[in-house]
All heavy atoms as an XYZ file, in Angstrom:
919
protein
N      -7.645     -6.330     -9.602
C      -6.851     -5.163     -9.705
C      -5.366     -5.586    -10.128
O      -4.704     -4.845    -10.897
C      -6.826     -4.422     -8.452
C      -6.012     -3.148     -8.506
S      -5.874     -2.235     -6.914
C      -7.498     -2.453     -6.256
N      -4.954     -6.690     -9.585
C      -3.484     -7.025     -9.851
C      -3.191     -7.169    -11.412
O      -2.273     -6.728    -11.784
C      -3.165     -8.369     -9.079
C      -1.671     -8.728     -9.384
C      -1.459    -10.139     -8.738
N      -2.113    -11.201     -9.416
C      -1.829    -11.872    -10.568
N      -0.786    -11.345    -11.335
N      -2.682    -12.686    -11.107
N      -4.217     -7.748    -12.133
C      -3.983     -7.899    -13.504
C      -3.889     -6.623    -14.311
O      -3.364     -6.687    -15.304
N      -4.459     -5.517    -13.745
C      -4.342     -4.282    -14.400
C      -2.912     -3.538    -14.197
O      -2.544     -2.568    -14.883
C      -5.402     -3.311    -13.962
O      -5.232     -2.958    -12.731
N      -2.177     -4.086    -13.340
C      -0.841     -3.468    -13.064
C       0.255     -4.105    -13.739
O       0.440     -5.476    -13.379
C      -0.553     -3.454    -11.488
C      -1.652     -2.783    -10.716
C       0.812     -2.845    -11.128
C      -1.576     -2.732     -9.218
N       0.908     -3.567    -14.706
C       1.850     -4.288    -15.483
C       2.994     -4.812    -14.609
O       3.568     -4.103    -13.835
C       2.458     -3.193    -16.501
C       1.394     -2.250    -16.559
C       0.776     -2.278    -15.216
N       3.423     -6.134    -14.715
C       4.516     -6.689    -13.954
C       4.073     -6.932    -12.471
O       5.110     -7.279    -11.764
N       2.934     -6.894    -12.180
C       2.552     -7.188    -10.776
C       2.439     -8.732    -10.339
O       1.711     -9.430    -11.014
C       1.329     -6.570    -10.282
S       0.864     -6.605     -8.601
N       3.341     -9.144     -9.467
C       3.381    -10.533     -9.144
C       2.372    -10.921     -8.004
O       1.685    -11.957     -8.019
C       4.694    -10.990     -8.549
C       5.861    -10.899     -9.508
C       7.107    -11.206     -8.814
N       8.332    -10.969     -9.624
C       9.477    -10.799     -9.244
N       9.692    -11.210     -7.902
N      10.466    -10.555     -9.966
N       2.231    -10.032     -7.047
C       1.269    -10.129     -6.019
C       0.813     -8.887     -5.445
O       1.445     -7.825     -5.520
C       1.973    -10.828     -4.689
O       2.427    -12.071     -5.099
N      -0.491     -8.899     -4.953
C      -1.136     -7.626     -4.473
C      -1.771     -8.050     -3.176
O      -2.525     -9.076     -3.166
C      -2.196     -7.130     -5.531
C      -2.897     -5.836     -5.121
C      -1.944     -4.620     -4.895
C      -3.930     -5.577     -6.086
N      -1.549     -7.321     -2.138
C      -2.160     -7.389     -0.900
C      -2.852     -6.256     -0.286
O      -2.359     -5.102     -0.464
C      -0.861     -7.829      0.202
C      -1.419     -7.914      1.611
C      -0.367     -9.202     -0.146
N      -4.080     -6.498      0.235
C      -4.808     -5.544      0.931
C      -4.595     -5.783      2.482
O      -4.964     -6.867      2.998
C      -6.242     -5.489      0.579
C      -7.191     -4.485      1.143
C      -6.723     -3.159      1.069
C      -8.280     -4.802      1.770
C      -7.579     -2.200      1.587
C      -9.129     -3.834      2.397
C      -8.748     -2.518      2.249
O      -9.632     -1.495      2.679
N      -4.056     -4.852      3.217
C      -3.667     -5.108      4.610
C      -4.253     -4.153      5.649
O      -4.463     -3.024      5.254
C      -2.047     -5.099      4.703
N      -4.587     -4.616      6.823
C      -4.775     -3.910      7.935
C      -3.626     -3.631      8.777
O      -3.134     -4.541      9.357
C      -5.890     -4.511      8.761
C      -6.432     -3.757      9.927
O      -5.601     -2.936     10.553
O      -7.613     -3.926     10.371
N      -3.146     -2.281      8.738
C      -1.908     -2.139      9.337
C      -1.901     -2.131     10.861
O      -0.984     -2.585     11.576
C      -1.254     -0.681      8.892
C      -1.160     -0.557      7.455
C      -0.798      1.011      7.149
C      -0.156     -1.463      6.896
N      -2.950     -1.750     11.499
C      -3.101     -1.660     12.924
C      -3.157     -3.172     13.503
O      -2.602     -3.430     14.476
C      -4.234     -0.918     13.394
O      -5.537     -1.489     12.864
N      -3.850     -3.981     12.692
C      -3.877     -5.397     13.166
C      -2.818     -6.227     12.762
O      -2.561     -7.472     13.006
C      -5.203     -6.060     12.761
N      -1.991     -5.726     11.786
C      -0.785     -6.432     11.103
C      -1.334     -7.723     10.478
O      -0.837     -8.919     10.494
C       0.266     -6.822     12.007
C       0.877     -5.473     12.628
C       1.912     -5.904     13.663
N       2.492     -4.635     14.181
C       3.763     -4.453     14.500
N       4.577     -5.382     14.441
N       4.215     -3.267     15.009
N      -2.436     -7.587      9.690
C      -3.115     -8.635      9.023
C      -3.460     -8.409      7.594
O      -3.844     -7.383      7.119
C      -4.530     -8.669      9.853
C      -5.508     -9.789      9.444
C      -4.947    -11.164      9.829
C      -6.755     -9.670     10.136
N      -3.128     -9.427      6.804
C      -3.527     -9.394      5.434
C      -4.966     -9.686      5.299
O      -5.466    -10.796      5.679
C      -2.697    -10.596      4.625
C      -3.119    -10.651      3.219
C      -1.159    -10.308      4.668
N      -5.750     -8.747      4.791
C      -7.132     -8.967      4.631
C      -7.618     -9.794      3.360
O      -8.467    -10.608      3.382
C      -7.843     -7.599      4.534
C      -7.626     -6.696      5.776
C      -8.308     -5.260      5.523
C      -8.184     -7.375      6.997
N      -6.868     -9.560      2.244
C      -7.054    -10.515      1.095
C      -5.759    -10.304      0.176
O      -4.991     -9.258      0.342
C      -8.189    -10.031      0.340
S      -8.256     -8.465     -0.439
N      -5.562    -11.248     -0.678
C      -4.377    -11.136     -1.586
C      -4.737    -11.737     -2.871
O      -5.748    -12.557     -3.025
C      -3.185    -11.806     -0.910
O      -3.468    -13.264     -0.816
N      -3.860    -11.395     -3.921
C      -4.125    -11.950     -5.221
C      -2.618    -12.244     -5.726
O      -1.748    -11.266     -5.502
C      -4.773    -11.080     -6.159
C      -5.166    -11.794     -7.557
O      -4.955    -13.003     -7.640
O      -5.269    -11.054     -8.445
N      -2.315    -13.394     -6.304
C      -0.946    -13.523     -6.714
C      -0.929    -14.361     -8.123
O      -1.787    -15.091     -8.308
C      -0.171    -14.215     -5.752
O       1.186    -14.514     -6.035
N       0.201    -14.242     -8.757
C       0.349    -14.987     -9.874
C       0.785    -16.489     -9.497
O       0.865    -17.337    -10.378
C       1.398    -14.438    -10.962
C       2.852    -14.204    -10.384
O       2.975    -14.544     -9.204
O       3.723    -13.720    -11.167
N       1.036    -16.692     -8.261
C       1.452    -18.011     -7.855
C       0.160    -18.662     -7.460
O      -0.877    -18.002     -6.994
C       2.273    -17.936     -6.465
C       3.604    -17.334     -6.581
C       4.307    -17.070     -5.299
C       4.525    -18.092     -7.491
N      -0.044    -20.039     -7.507
C      -1.340    -20.658     -7.153
C      -1.782    -20.278     -5.774
O      -2.872    -20.032     -5.430
C      -1.029    -22.156     -7.219
C       0.203    -22.232     -8.234
C       1.055    -20.890     -8.003
N      -0.751    -20.349     -4.753
C      -1.069    -19.910     -3.455
C       0.228    -19.546     -2.766
O       1.078    -20.281     -2.470
C      -1.633    -21.091     -2.729
C      -1.949    -20.735     -1.283
C      -2.725    -21.742     -0.475
N      -2.934    -21.253      0.851
C      -3.952    -21.604      1.632
N      -4.628    -22.510      1.267
N      -3.954    -21.151      2.928
N       0.434    -18.246     -2.635
C       1.756    -17.720     -2.132
C       1.800    -18.044     -0.762
O       0.894    -18.262      0.064
C       1.702    -16.242     -2.133
C       0.235    -15.994     -2.400
C      -0.431    -17.084     -2.953
N       3.040    -18.427     -0.203
C       3.294    -18.862      1.274
C       2.763    -17.740      2.120
O       2.968    -16.646      1.993
C       4.644    -18.995      1.315
C       5.273    -19.084      0.021
C       4.345    -18.330     -0.914
N       2.092    -18.176      3.227
C       1.535    -17.186      4.261
C       2.741    -16.378      4.829
O       2.476    -15.124      5.140
C       0.689    -17.949      5.190
C       0.007    -17.029      6.184
C      -1.055    -16.101      5.464
O      -1.727    -16.639      4.671
N      -1.084    -14.734      5.868
N       3.781    -16.927      4.975
C       4.951    -16.156      5.583
C       5.336    -15.123      4.643
O       5.714    -13.989      5.095
C       6.119    -17.258      5.739
C       5.924    -18.236      6.688
C       5.229    -19.539      5.997
O       5.086    -19.666      4.776
O       4.660    -20.440      6.780
N       5.219    -15.202      3.214
C       5.589    -14.145      2.524
C       4.573    -12.954      2.505
O       4.914    -11.841      2.515
C       5.766    -14.643      0.959
N       3.369    -13.369      2.677
C       2.311    -12.304      2.682
C       2.477    -11.710      4.062
O       2.332    -10.375      4.091
C       0.885    -13.024      2.636
C       0.661    -13.631      1.402
C      -0.735    -14.433      1.398
C       0.581    -12.617      0.113
N       2.697    -12.425      5.142
C       2.956    -11.756      6.444
C       4.010    -10.850      6.446
O       4.015     -9.725      7.021
C       3.096    -12.888      7.570
C       1.770    -13.605      7.730
O       0.678    -13.141      7.344
O       1.789    -14.730      8.361
N       5.183    -11.175      5.763
C       6.366    -10.339      5.794
C       6.159     -9.046      5.012
O       6.595     -8.019      5.382
C       7.540    -11.187      5.148
N       5.345     -9.258      3.936
C       5.071     -8.038      2.983
C       4.215     -7.115      3.902
O       4.440     -5.862      3.924
C       4.279     -8.444      1.812
C       3.999     -7.311      0.807
C       5.274     -6.679      0.253
C       3.101     -7.843     -0.301
N       3.219     -7.607      4.567
C       2.330     -6.938      5.635
C       3.149     -6.201      6.598
O       2.947     -4.906      6.954
C       1.208     -7.581      6.234
S       0.087     -6.783      7.301
N       4.102     -6.863      7.166
C       4.967     -6.244      8.271
C       5.876     -5.211      7.741
O       5.991     -4.115      8.374
C       5.889     -7.413      8.928
C       6.676     -7.025     10.171
C       5.805     -6.207     11.120
C       7.490     -8.023     10.735
N       6.378     -5.349      6.531
C       7.170     -4.304      5.902
C       6.297     -3.042      5.747
O       6.720     -1.919      5.948
C       7.733     -4.716      4.447
C       9.056     -5.523      4.752
C       9.787     -5.755      3.443
N       9.202     -6.517      2.520
C       8.988     -7.870      2.497
N       9.466     -8.562      3.519
N       8.422     -8.491      1.477
N       5.040     -3.232      5.268
C       4.043     -2.051      5.135
C       3.902     -1.321      6.492
O       3.902     -0.199      6.546
C       2.799     -2.528      4.568
N       3.682     -2.124      7.598
C       3.662     -1.567      8.853
C       4.703     -0.729      9.290
O       4.621      0.403      9.760
C       3.317     -2.688      9.914
C       3.341     -2.112     11.339
C       1.920     -3.332      9.722
N       5.894     -1.293      8.997
C       7.143     -0.551      9.383
C       7.368      0.714      8.628
O       7.829      1.772      9.078
C       8.526     -1.421      9.217
C       8.343     -2.655     10.330
C       9.608     -3.541     10.102
N       9.551     -4.539     11.126
C      10.211     -5.632     11.084
N      10.854     -5.980      9.949
N      10.196     -6.508     12.150
N       7.029      0.599      7.352
C       7.272      1.748      6.409
C       6.203      2.891      6.591
O       6.534      3.997      6.427
C       7.246      1.259      4.988
C       8.533      0.499      4.520
C       8.193     -0.111      3.165
C       9.708      1.362      4.418
N       4.969      2.342      6.947
C       3.918      3.484      6.934
C       3.489      3.911      8.383
O       2.908      4.934      8.468
C       2.685      2.874      6.333
C       2.883      2.188      5.019
S       3.684      3.257      3.851
C       2.373      3.782      2.804
N       3.924      3.225      9.386
C       3.494      3.470     10.760
C       4.626      3.554     11.771
O       4.332      4.122     12.827
C       2.411      2.647     11.280
O       2.902      1.313     11.475
C       1.116      2.490     10.322
N       5.615      2.883     11.524
C       6.704      2.679     12.642
C       7.715      3.655     12.620
O       7.621      4.813     12.078
N       8.830      3.353     13.223
C       9.923      4.425     13.338
C      10.509      4.814     11.957
O      10.992      5.929     11.869
C      10.972      3.650     14.184
C      10.284      2.487     14.748
C       9.045      2.166     13.992
N      10.567      3.891     11.073
C      10.926      4.288      9.736
C      10.069      5.383      9.109
O      10.546      6.313      8.465
C      10.898      3.095      8.684
C      11.310      3.385      7.300
C      11.912      2.003      9.255
N       8.719      5.342      9.371
C       7.835      6.347      8.815
C       8.088      7.730      9.617
O       8.010      8.605      8.895
C       6.377      5.853      9.009
N       8.309      7.663     10.817
C       8.610      8.820     11.540
C       9.931      9.447     11.099
O      10.023     10.564     11.036
C       8.667      8.578     13.066
C       8.919      9.746     14.034
C       7.992     10.817     13.740
O       6.815     10.556     13.294
O       8.123     12.048     14.146
N      10.956      8.566     10.886
C      12.222      9.148     10.449
C      12.037      9.744      9.036
O      12.695     10.850      8.788
C      13.304      7.894     10.326
N      11.283      9.163      8.013
C      11.005      9.727      6.855
C      10.249     11.089      7.043
O      10.576     12.062      6.325
C      10.173      8.890      5.987
N       9.169     11.197      7.863
C       8.506     12.338      8.055
C       9.430     13.584      8.503
O       9.403     14.627      8.095
C       7.454     12.194      9.126
C       6.588     13.311      9.291
C       5.678     13.211     10.528
N       6.437     13.388     11.690
C       6.887     14.463     12.251
N       6.780     15.629     11.616
N       7.577     14.418     13.433
N      10.273     13.172      9.485
C      11.281     14.195      9.951
C      12.190     14.582      8.886
O      12.491     15.809      8.725
C      11.954     13.700     11.290
C      10.917     13.573     12.337
S      11.831     12.973     13.899
C      12.729     14.270     14.330
N      12.770     13.578      8.104
C      13.718     13.948      7.057
C      13.154     14.867      6.038
O      13.845     15.702      5.427
C      14.271     12.699      6.527
N      11.988     14.599      5.754
C      11.170     15.448      4.676
C      10.478     16.633      5.179
O       9.985     17.378      4.458
C      10.149     14.558      3.966
C      10.652     13.254      3.266
C       9.541     12.406      2.787
C      11.594     13.639      2.087
N      10.685     16.876      6.513
C      10.045     18.036      7.238
C       8.507     18.036      6.812
O       8.005     19.076      6.561
C      10.777     19.333      6.843
N       7.926     16.868      6.832
C       6.443     16.812      6.548
C       5.487     16.786      7.693
O       6.061     16.414      8.899
C       6.129     15.539      5.644
N       4.401     17.086      7.539
C       3.400     17.148      8.768
C       3.041     15.664      9.001
O       2.727     15.315     10.226
C       2.246     17.957      8.375
C       2.503     19.365      8.281
O       3.442     19.849      8.911
O       1.726     20.036      7.586
N       2.919     14.738      7.999
C       2.476     13.397      8.225
C       3.454     12.446      7.628
O       4.302     12.790      6.801
C       1.140     13.139      7.422
C      -0.092     14.075      7.762
C      -1.166     13.926      6.853
C      -0.489     13.759      9.246
N       3.443     11.310      8.190
C       4.372     10.184      7.532
C       4.034      9.956      6.146
O       2.907     10.211      5.789
C       4.194      9.014      8.455
C       3.146      9.268      9.463
C       2.680     10.726      9.286
N       4.899      9.242      5.440
C       4.672      9.033      4.006
C       3.474      8.250      3.786
O       3.198      7.258      4.509
C       5.856      8.369      3.457
C       6.809      8.225      4.681
C       6.210      8.915      5.791
N       2.670      8.481      2.790
C       1.562      7.644      2.398
C       1.875      6.581      1.361
O       1.103      5.733      1.077
N       3.002      6.721      0.756
C       3.554      5.797     -0.309
C       4.910      5.511     -0.081
O       5.744      6.322      0.522
C       3.347      6.519     -1.685
C       1.876      6.918     -1.890
C       1.932      7.677     -3.264
O       2.858      7.969     -4.000
O       0.779      8.045     -3.716
N       5.330      4.327     -0.371
C       6.811      3.930     -0.456
C       7.101      2.908     -1.545
O       6.126      2.232     -2.013
C       6.969      3.128      1.017
N       8.306      3.046     -1.976
C       8.861      2.038     -3.057
C      10.078      1.625     -2.381
O      11.040      2.293     -2.059
C       9.035      2.832     -4.322
C       9.733      1.886     -5.357
C       7.773      3.541     -4.860
N      10.111      0.186     -2.501
C      11.344     -0.515     -2.006
C      11.822     -1.357     -3.186
O      11.061     -2.142     -3.839
C      10.985     -1.422     -0.745
C      12.152     -2.272     -0.367
C      10.421     -0.606      0.295
N      13.104     -1.185     -3.419
C      13.809     -2.012     -4.501
C      14.863     -2.990     -3.758
O      15.775     -2.551     -3.105
C      14.596     -1.210     -5.556
C      15.184     -2.086     -6.613
C      13.587     -0.234     -6.154
N      14.510     -4.323     -3.888
C      15.496     -5.207     -3.182
C      15.186     -6.642     -3.837
O      14.224     -6.919     -4.332
C      15.165     -5.211     -1.680
C      13.862     -5.735     -1.332
C      13.615     -5.950      0.118
O      14.512     -5.628      0.833
N      12.532     -6.484      0.582
N      16.254     -7.433     -3.705
C      16.093     -8.870     -3.966
C      15.385     -9.203     -5.257
O      14.713    -10.113     -5.498
N      15.839     -8.376     -6.288
C      15.398     -8.685     -7.674
C      13.939     -8.393     -7.901
O      13.323     -8.821     -8.860
N      13.372     -7.528     -7.066
C      11.997     -7.086     -7.358
C      11.736     -5.750     -6.682
O      12.634     -5.081     -6.170
N      10.516     -5.181     -6.992
C      10.169     -3.938     -6.416
C       8.839     -4.155     -5.698
O       8.051     -4.873     -6.055
C       9.894     -2.923     -7.630
C      11.119     -2.932     -8.655
C       9.437     -1.606     -7.112
C      10.747     -2.145     -9.801
N       8.849     -3.475     -4.441
C       7.596     -3.406     -3.764
C       7.042     -2.039     -3.576
O       7.918     -1.070     -3.324
C       7.810     -3.998     -2.307
C       8.360     -5.409     -2.272
C       8.748     -5.991     -0.963
O       9.065     -5.268      0.022
O       8.866     -7.221     -0.902
N       5.833     -1.767     -3.806
C       5.286     -0.621     -3.681
C       4.132     -0.618     -2.592
O       3.347     -1.746     -2.463
C       4.606      0.043     -4.969
C       5.831      0.383     -5.915
C       3.684     -0.918     -5.614
N       3.965      0.326     -1.775
C       3.028      0.544     -0.681
C       2.206      1.715     -0.783
O       2.846      2.737     -1.023
C       3.923      0.419      0.661
C       4.572     -0.805      0.829
C       5.920     -0.863      0.434
C       4.161     -2.038      1.386
C       6.801     -1.951      0.536
C       4.928     -3.088      1.496
C       6.350     -3.029      0.965
N       0.948      1.534     -0.612
C       0.153      2.833     -0.635
C      -0.765      2.766      0.550
O      -1.669      1.813      0.652
C      -0.727      2.893     -2.005
C      -1.750      3.942     -1.977
C      -1.082      5.250     -2.178
C      -2.676      3.755     -3.114
N      -0.680      3.613      1.449
C      -1.707      3.837      2.511
C      -2.939      4.376      2.152
O      -2.880      5.373      1.405
C      -1.021      4.568      3.654
C      -1.723      4.517      4.951
C      -0.785      5.223      6.042
N      -1.452      4.907      7.240
C      -0.750      5.229      8.492
N       0.531      5.643      8.442
N      -1.255      4.900      9.522
N      -4.176      3.853      2.627
C      -5.389      4.568      2.096
C      -5.360      5.849      2.785
O      -5.159      6.105      3.972
C      -6.471      3.708      2.673
N      -5.772      6.908      1.920
C      -5.718      8.358      2.446
C      -6.754      8.637      3.497
O      -6.663      9.480      4.328
C      -5.954      9.173      1.257
C      -6.494      8.241      0.112
C      -6.060      6.820      0.576
N      -7.876      7.889      3.538
C      -8.959      8.195      4.388
C      -9.230      7.033      5.292
O     -10.088      7.168      6.259
C     -10.225      8.431      3.589
O     -10.494      7.433      2.868
C     -10.212      9.790      2.848
N      -8.551      5.954      5.219
C      -8.618      4.768      6.241
C      -7.163      4.486      6.532
O      -6.716      3.443      6.002
C      -9.445      3.744      5.617
N      -6.488      5.250      7.476
C      -5.062      5.179      7.545
C      -4.573      3.899      8.063
O      -3.246      3.556      8.131
C      -4.567      6.314      8.281
O      -5.136      6.179      9.679
N      -5.458      3.090      8.576
C      -4.972      1.711      9.051
C      -5.019      0.597      7.845
O      -4.658     -0.508      8.200
C      -5.986      1.220     10.157
C      -5.698      1.923     11.415
O      -4.540      2.491     11.663
O      -6.586      1.901     12.303
N      -5.333      1.142      6.617
C      -5.388      0.090      5.537
C      -4.375      0.502      4.471
O      -4.160      1.727      4.200
C      -6.767      0.055      5.015
C      -7.858     -0.595      6.069
C      -9.190     -0.565      5.637
O      -9.434     -0.505      4.354
O     -10.050     -0.672      6.519
N      -3.961     -0.500      3.749
C      -2.910     -0.139      2.725
C      -3.012     -1.380      1.645
O      -3.330     -2.498      1.871
C      -1.455     -0.171      3.345
N      -2.476     -0.946      0.514
C      -2.287     -1.844     -0.617
C      -0.816     -2.081     -0.783
O      -0.093     -1.070     -0.651
C      -2.827     -1.285     -1.927
C      -4.340     -1.413     -2.045
C      -4.835     -0.588     -3.322
C      -4.868     -2.789     -2.086
N      -0.357     -3.285     -0.920
C       1.061     -3.658     -1.155
C       1.226     -4.518     -2.402
O       0.457     -5.438     -2.474
C       1.582     -4.382     -0.004
S       0.992     -3.751      1.754
N       1.963     -4.036     -3.296
C       2.166     -4.832     -4.608
C       3.644     -5.199     -4.731
O       4.614     -4.387     -4.376
C       1.817     -3.999     -5.720
N       3.916     -6.374     -5.215
C       5.194     -6.914     -5.564
C       5.360     -6.897     -7.088
O       4.441     -7.563     -7.654
C       5.522     -8.362     -4.878
C       6.931     -8.819     -5.316
C       5.341     -8.350     -3.288
N       6.374     -6.222     -7.525
C       6.435     -6.078     -8.957
C       7.670     -6.766     -9.488
O       8.695     -6.882     -8.735
C       6.585     -4.636     -9.294
C       5.465     -3.628     -8.768
C       5.781     -2.201     -9.058
C       4.101     -4.057     -9.291
N       7.706     -7.122    -10.774
C       8.730     -7.543    -11.534
C       9.820     -6.453    -11.516
O       9.498     -5.367    -11.358
C       8.439     -8.002    -12.909
C       7.657     -9.149    -13.041
O       7.702    -10.109    -12.143
O       6.879     -9.190    -13.961
N      11.227     -6.770    -11.654
C      12.319     -5.923    -11.538
C      12.107     -4.816    -12.676
O      12.664     -3.744    -12.564
C      13.636     -6.590    -11.801
C      13.211     -8.100    -11.431
C      11.693     -8.190    -11.586
N      11.538     -5.085    -13.829
C      11.492     -4.207    -15.105
C      10.226     -3.378    -14.904
O       9.923     -2.511    -15.628
C      11.517     -4.953    -16.210
N       9.346     -3.550    -14.040
C       8.036     -2.782    -13.795
C       8.269     -1.399    -13.488
O       9.265     -1.040    -12.844
C       7.056     -3.521    -12.797
N       7.363     -0.493    -13.788
C       7.418      0.826    -13.440
C       6.577      1.142    -12.131
O       5.352      1.052    -12.213
C       6.886      1.693    -14.630
C       7.012      3.179    -14.437
O       7.190      3.714    -13.302
O       6.884      3.965    -15.450
N       7.312      1.472    -11.085
C       6.617      1.619     -9.846
C       5.666      2.829     -9.854
O       4.574      2.932     -9.124
C       7.666      1.928     -8.815
C       8.943      2.110     -9.549
C       8.743      1.569    -10.950
N       5.889      3.882    -10.757
C       5.119      5.044    -10.775
C       3.743      4.633    -11.468
O       2.602      5.082    -11.022
C       5.564      6.263    -11.670
C       6.629      6.995    -10.834
C       5.898      7.642     -9.513
O       4.808      8.096     -9.624
O       6.474      7.621     -8.515
N       3.788      3.776    -12.399
C       2.530      3.191    -13.080
C       1.689      2.509    -12.022
O       0.608      2.545    -11.789
C       2.836      2.382    -14.321
C       1.566      1.702    -14.862
C       3.381      3.318    -15.416
N       2.419      1.598    -11.362
C       1.774      0.738    -10.287
C       1.155      1.612     -9.150
O      -0.063      1.489     -8.816
C       2.767     -0.173     -9.665
N       1.820      2.656     -8.784
C       1.160      3.500     -7.690
C       0.087      4.243     -8.253
O      -1.019      4.467     -7.500
C       2.197      4.460     -7.242
C       3.178      3.966     -6.104
C       4.361      4.963     -5.925
C       2.449      3.732     -4.878
N       0.047      4.759     -9.429
C      -1.090      5.431    -10.031
C      -2.373      4.505    -10.101
O      -3.436      4.954     -9.753
C      -0.859      5.976    -11.405
N      -2.016      3.280    -10.454
C      -3.159      2.208    -10.503
C      -3.611      2.010     -9.097
O      -4.883      1.749     -8.863
C      -2.781      1.049    -11.326
C      -2.625      1.299    -12.749
C      -1.899      0.219    -13.409
C      -3.944      1.563    -13.486
N      -2.780      1.788     -8.214
C      -3.207      1.515     -6.800
C      -4.058      2.703     -6.182
O      -4.915      2.452     -5.473
C      -1.890      1.287     -5.886
C      -1.180      0.048     -6.154
C       0.104     -0.131     -5.251
C      -2.072     -1.155     -6.012
N      -3.682      3.945     -6.540
C      -4.484      4.988     -6.019
C      -5.896      4.934     -6.513
O      -6.833      5.227     -5.744
C      -3.872      6.319     -6.520
C      -2.501      6.857     -5.834
C      -1.974      8.133     -6.384
N      -0.542      8.266     -6.076
C       0.382      8.116     -7.049
N       0.065      8.137     -8.426
N       1.666      8.164     -6.676
N      -6.046      4.705     -7.758
C      -7.416      4.389     -8.412
C      -8.163      3.205     -7.732
O      -9.292      3.127     -7.417
N      -7.368      2.246     -7.439
C      -7.896      1.000     -6.910
C      -8.323      1.204     -5.381
O      -9.455      0.640     -4.977
N      -7.637      1.872     -4.590
C      -7.927      2.227     -3.188
C      -9.324      2.983     -3.169
O     -10.155      2.752     -2.223
C      -6.837      2.977     -2.365
C      -7.010      2.648     -0.841
C      -6.830      4.307     -2.664
C      -6.761      1.240     -0.495
N      -9.529      3.844     -4.222
C     -10.858      4.517     -4.262
C     -11.913      3.553     -4.580
O     -13.092      3.822     -4.104
C     -10.738      5.694     -5.310
C      -9.821      6.824     -4.764
O      -9.757      6.975     -3.626
O      -9.393      7.553     -5.665
N     -11.577      2.584     -5.403
C     -12.725      1.503     -5.675
C     -12.927      0.578     -4.547
O     -14.116      0.250     -4.237
C     -12.213      0.702     -6.967
N     -12.034      0.331     -3.755
C     -12.183     -0.522     -2.420
C     -12.942      0.290     -1.398
O     -13.700     -0.403     -0.690
C     -10.766     -0.968     -1.977
C     -10.124     -1.939     -2.889
C     -10.910     -1.649     -0.540
C      -8.685     -2.229     -2.600
N     -12.716      1.490     -1.195
C     -13.385      2.245     -0.230
C     -14.199      3.322     -0.862
O     -14.010      4.547     -0.723
C     -12.202      2.980      0.630
C     -11.297      2.034      1.274
C     -10.192      2.763      2.024
C     -12.040      1.215      2.502
N     -15.254      2.848     -1.628
C     -16.130      3.853     -2.190
C     -16.838      4.793     -1.300
O     -17.270      4.399     -0.327
C     -17.098      3.035     -3.006
C     -17.108      1.700     -2.224
C     -15.825      1.586     -1.622
N     -16.815      6.098     -1.646
C     -17.603      7.070     -0.812
C     -16.782      7.537      0.367
O     -17.257      8.617      0.878
N     -15.850      6.993      0.673
C     -15.068      7.440      1.940
C     -14.478      8.782      1.682
O     -14.608      9.589      2.427
C     -13.990      6.289      2.283
C     -13.126      6.874      3.368
C     -14.539      5.062      2.733
N     -13.870      9.049      0.491
C     -13.326     10.356      0.069
C     -14.414     11.360      0.074
O     -14.244     12.363      0.712
C     -12.589     10.320     -1.218
O     -11.684      9.209     -1.183
C     -11.820     11.634     -1.598
N     -15.521     11.059     -0.529
C     -16.600     11.996     -0.466
C     -17.115     12.353      0.848
O     -17.331     13.492      1.285
C     -17.707     11.484     -1.317
C     -18.907     12.321     -1.502
C     -19.930     11.853     -2.464
O     -19.687     11.329     -3.399
O     -21.151     11.929     -1.940
N     -17.277     11.292      1.740
C     -17.766     11.453      3.083
C     -16.811     12.225      3.788
O     -17.171     13.266      4.672
C     -17.910     10.134      3.799
C     -18.313     10.240      5.288
N     -19.452     10.637      5.738
C     -17.520     10.012      6.286
C     -19.465     10.608      6.947
N     -18.249     10.222      7.388
N     -15.493     12.166      3.811
C     -14.440     12.896      4.456
C     -14.488     14.318      3.944
O     -14.447     15.225      4.859
C     -13.095     12.230      4.164
N     -14.737     14.580      2.741
C     -14.782     15.930      2.154
C     -15.962     16.653      2.858
O     -15.977     17.894      3.247
C     -14.786     16.035      0.729
N     -17.172     15.911      2.957
C     -18.364     16.650      3.438
C     -18.191     16.828      4.943
O     -18.584     17.824      5.478
C     -19.574     15.597      3.375
O     -19.778     15.387      1.864
C     -20.803     16.202      3.777
N     -17.445     15.928      5.688
C     -17.235     16.084      7.132
C     -16.376     17.354      7.311
O     -16.533     18.118      8.300
C     -16.576     14.900      7.713
N     -15.423     17.551      6.496
C     -14.491     18.702      6.556
C     -15.232     19.961      6.399
O     -14.802     20.988      6.990
C     -13.331     18.546      5.600
C     -12.229     17.521      5.913
O     -12.221     16.999      7.062
O     -11.515     17.171      5.007
N     -16.316     19.926      5.752
C     -17.015     21.183      5.455
C     -17.989     21.530      6.497
O     -18.685     22.449      6.390
C     -17.727     21.157      4.111
C     -16.613     21.115      2.805
C     -17.452     21.455      1.596
N     -18.504     20.490      1.333
C     -18.399     19.364      0.528
N     -17.230     19.279     -0.006
N     -19.358     18.556      0.250
N     -18.209     20.536      7.432
C     -19.053     20.616      8.550
C     -20.459     20.312      8.174
O     -21.352     20.822      8.787
N     -20.749     19.527      7.191
C     -22.088     19.160      6.643
C     -22.513     17.852      7.090
O     -21.828     17.071      7.404
C     -22.095     19.349      5.160
C     -21.876     20.767      4.731
C     -21.883     20.817      3.225
O     -21.988     19.837      2.485
N     -21.688     22.038      2.680
């Protein structure tokens, strides 16, 4: 999936509740574990912690944000929480010239591929079937 996202340096699939990187892909031969752990921790803070609650309140939303974009240190990070498995997220580190909207669109499609049938199952459950 990382190769399909223009300018993507690293892609991480994380379990937010366990604060654990489940798998990763990078243009580096082997990214330092500390860097992967730090990216996962930022996802946790942005998607589940006080930052998420502050964003929810500031936006007067019912739920905390499911997506976040961070621009810092000469790069862009995008985070997408799985819509039907809220403890899981995709996190991507992009080149400074990359388009985060394109990355998010591809991540949305990617999360559906990672969790096949979950969206359909949730829709069926909502209808009481």
